[in-house]
C-alpha positions as CSV (number, residue, x, y, z in Angstrom):
1,X,2.4,-14.2,12.5
2,X,1.2,-13.7,16.4
3,X,-2.5,-13.8,17.2
4,X,-2.9,-10.2,18.0
5,X,-1.0,-9.0,15.1
6,X,-3.1,-6.5,13.6
7,X,-4.5,-8.5,10.2
8,X,-5.6,-5.4,8.0
9,X,-2.2,-4.7,7.6
10,X,0.8,-6.7,6.7
11,X,4.5,-6.1,6.9
12,X,7.2,-8.2,5.6
13,X,10.4,-7.5,7.0
14,X,11.9,-4.2,8.4
15,X,12.0,-1.5,5.9
16,X,13.8,1.7,5.6
17,X,11.8,4.8,3.0
18,X,11.1,4.4,0.3
19,X,10.6,1.0,-0.3
20,X,10.1,1.4,-3.8
21,X,13.0,1.3,-6.0
22,X,14.0,4.4,-6.7
23,X,14.9,3.2,-10.2
24,X,10.4,4.9,-9.9
25,X,11.1,8.6,-9.9
26,X,9.1,10.6,-8.8
27,X,6.8,8.3,-6.3
28,X,5.4,10.0,-2.7
29,X,6.2,8.0,0.1
30,X,2.2,8.0,0.5
31,X,-0.4,5.1,0.2
32,X,-1.6,3.7,-3.3
33,X,-3.9,1.9,-5.0
34,X,-3.7,-2.1,-5.9
35,X,-5.8,-3.2,-8.8
36,X,-7.2,-5.8,-6.4
37,X,-10.2,-5.8,-4.4
38,X,-10.6,-6.1,-0.4
39,X,-14.7,-6.1,-0.3
40,X,-17.5,-4.7,-1.9
41,X,-16.5,-1.1,0.2
42,X,-12.6,-1.7,0.4
43,X,-9.9,-1.9,-1.9
44,X,-5.9,-2.9,-1.2
45,X,-2.9,0.1,-1.2
46,X,0.3,-0.1,-0.3
47,X,2.3,2.5,1.6
48,X,5.4,3.3,-0.8
49,X,6.5,5.4,2.9
50,X,6.3,2.8,5.4
51,X,6.2,-0.6,3.7
52,X,2.4,-1.6,4.2
53,X,-0.5,-3.2,2.7
54,X,-3.7,-2.7,4.1
55,X,-7.2,-2.3,3.3
56,X,-8.9,1.2,3.0
57,X,-12.6,2.5,1.9
58,X,-12.2,3.0,-1.6
59,X,-14.0,6.1,-1.5
60,X,-10.7,7.9,0.3
61,X,-9.4,10.6,-2.3
62,X,-6.1,11.2,-0.2
63,X,-4.7,8.1,-1.7
64,X,-2.8,7.9,-5.3
65,X,-2.6,5.3,-8.6
66,X,0.3,5.0,-10.2
67,X,0.1,3.8,-13.9
68,X,2.2,0.7,-14.9
69,X,2.9,-1.6,-17.8
70,X,4.8,-4.8,-18.2
């Protein structure tokens, strides 16, 4: 990635919404928490609207959670 690329946001290609398969019905094009920890205060989120993966403060209640099972 270029040196001036933001290190807290990652995009893998160019996407059009939605960036999640429409097999997952009723998924809002918003940020969803990952189970991965970024730091003591932040966690990772994936934005299904624009394809971004970025860190966000764990106290932010505006993000969504999606339960999945193998």
